[in-house]
Structure formats: C-alpha cells, structure tokens
C-alpha positions as CSV (number, residue, x, y, z in Angstrom):
1,M,-8.4,36.0,0.6
2,S,-7.6,32.5,1.9
3,G,-3.9,31.9,2.4
4,R,-4.1,28.7,0.4
5,G,-2.6,28.9,-3.1
6,P,-0.9,26.5,-5.4
7,S,2.1,26.3,-3.1
8,A,-0.1,25.1,-0.2
9,A,-1.8,22.5,-2.4
10,A,1.6,21.3,-3.6
11,D,2.8,21.0,0.1
12,T,-0.3,19.0,1.0
13,A,0.1,16.7,-2.0
14,A,3.8,16.2,-1.1
15,A,2.9,15.4,2.5
16,A,0.3,12.8,1.4
17,Q,2.9,11.2,-1.0
18,A,5.5,11.1,1.8
19,R,3.0,9.4,4.2
20,I,2.1,6.8,1.5
21,L,5.7,6.1,0.7
22,A,6.6,5.8,4.4
23,T,3.7,3.4,4.9
24,I,4.8,1.2,2.0
25,R,8.4,1.2,3.3
26,A,7.1,0.0,6.7
27,I,5.4,-3.2,5.2
28,P,7.6,-6.0,6.6
29,P,9.2,-8.5,4.2
30,G,6.9,-11.4,3.6
31,Q,3.7,-9.4,4.3
32,V,1.4,-7.6,1.9
33,R,-1.2,-4.8,2.1
34,G,-4.0,-3.7,-0.2
35,Y,-3.9,-0.2,-1.9
36,G,-6.8,0.9,0.3
37,E,-5.1,-0.5,3.4
38,V,-2.0,1.5,2.6
39,A,-4.1,4.7,2.1
40,M,-5.8,4.1,5.5
41,L,-2.6,3.4,7.3
42,A,-1.2,6.6,5.8
43,G,-4.1,8.6,7.2
44,L,-5.7,9.0,3.8
45,P,-8.8,6.7,3.9
46,G,-10.6,6.3,0.6
47,R,-7.5,7.3,-1.4
48,A,-6.5,3.8,-2.8
49,R,-6.3,5.3,-6.3
50,L,-3.7,7.8,-5.1
51,V,-1.6,5.0,-3.8
52,A,-1.9,3.2,-7.2
53,R,-1.0,6.4,-9.1
54,L,2.0,7.0,-6.9
55,L,3.2,3.5,-7.3
56,G,2.7,3.7,-11.1
57,G,5.1,6.6,-11.3
58,N,7.6,5.2,-8.8
59,Q,11.3,5.6,-9.7
60,D,12.8,4.4,-6.4
61,P,14.1,0.9,-6.9
62,A,14.4,0.4,-3.1
63,L,10.7,0.9,-2.6
64,P,9.0,-2.4,-1.8
65,W,6.2,-1.8,-4.2
66,H,5.7,-5.5,-4.8
67,R,4.1,-5.8,-1.3
68,V,1.0,-3.8,-2.4
69,L,-1.9,-5.7,-4.0
70,R,-5.5,-5.3,-4.8
71,S,-7.9,-5.7,-1.9
72,D,-8.8,-9.2,-3.0
73,G,-5.1,-10.2,-2.9
74,R,-4.6,-10.1,-6.7
75,I,-1.7,-8.6,-8.5
76,A,-2.8,-5.5,-10.4
77,F,-0.6,-6.0,-13.4
78,P,-2.0,-7.9,-16.4
79,E,-1.3,-11.7,-16.0
80,G,1.9,-12.6,-17.9
81,S,3.2,-9.1,-18.2
82,R,6.8,-8.2,-17.1
83,G,5.4,-6.4,-14.0
84,F,3.3,-9.3,-13.1
85,R,6.2,-11.8,-13.3
86,E,8.5,-9.5,-11.4
87,Q,6.0,-9.0,-8.6
88,C,5.3,-12.7,-8.3
89,Q,9.1,-13.4,-8.2
90,R,9.8,-10.7,-5.5
91,L,6.9,-11.9,-3.3
92,R,7.9,-15.6,-3.6
93,A,11.5,-14.6,-2.8
94,E,10.1,-13.2,0.5
95,G,8.2,-16.5,1.2
96,V,4.8,-15.2,0.1
97,A,2.7,-17.9,-1.6
98,V,1.4,-16.6,-4.9
99,Q,-1.0,-18.8,-6.8
100,G,-2.7,-17.8,-10.0
101,G,-1.7,-14.2,-9.5
102,R,-3.2,-14.0,-6.1
103,V,-1.9,-14.0,-2.5
104,K,-4.2,-15.7,-0.1
105,R,-4.3,-13.4,2.9
106,A,-5.5,-14.3,6.4
107,P,-8.6,-12.3,7.3
108,T,-7.7,-9.1,9.3
109,P,-9.2,-9.4,12.8
110,A,-11.8,-6.8,13.5
111,R,-10.4,-4.2,15.8
112,D,-12.4,-3.2,18.8
113,L,-11.7,0.5,19.2
114,D,-12.9,0.6,22.8
115,A,-10.6,-2.2,23.8
116,A,-7.7,-0.6,21.9
117,L,-8.2,2.7,23.7
118,W,-9.3,1.6,27.1
119,G,-8.2,-2.0,27.5
120,P,-5.2,-3.1,29.7
121,Q,-1.9,-1.6,28.7
C-alpha cells in the first residue's frame, strides 16, 4: 500500500496553487509574465493551463492577475469584454503599453546556465 491517498494529492495540489499564487504576487508593477512563464517560475513547467484555471477561479481582489498574459503578449479575455477592458485599464495604470489587446514585451535574454552557476559572483 502506497501512503498516498486523496489527502496527499490534495496537499500536493494546494502546494502547487500556493507556489503559483506566490509567483503571481511577485510580479512587479509595470511588468507582465506569460501563463507558462508563471508556471515555470513556480517550479511547475508545462502547467500553463493550471495557472489559467487558478486565475479563472480567483476570488482574491488583491492578486495582481492582470499582469499575466498569453505567451504572445495578448490578453486572454475576449476583446471588448468586461475582463478585457479591466485588464487593459489596470496594466495602463501601471505604465504598461497595451495596444490592440497586446503588450509588446522585450525578448527575454537567453540564460546561460553555466555562467549563472559558475560565473563570477
């Protein structure tokens, strides 16, 4: 018998959700991240849909959900919807340029793992 039951699975899901929420809260004002990027930073690579599902059920008004976009910089809400307008408004209030429902993001520089691990400190 494995010691993993429904309680262990619920604990694992709760831990994943907590990591995702902490990652979203850590996005500085004026910056954005993609759903997949949030998942990766939370230690859950490949779980972009989990991030989207969690945000879809969010009840915390203090969570900066508006800083999370599709990987191509587009707002995920249908254009013209209440959510779309609110996300555009919140991003613009933080100084983020939103044009046509999209945020133009600077390319993320490629990270050299060897340099990060062994380079000068």
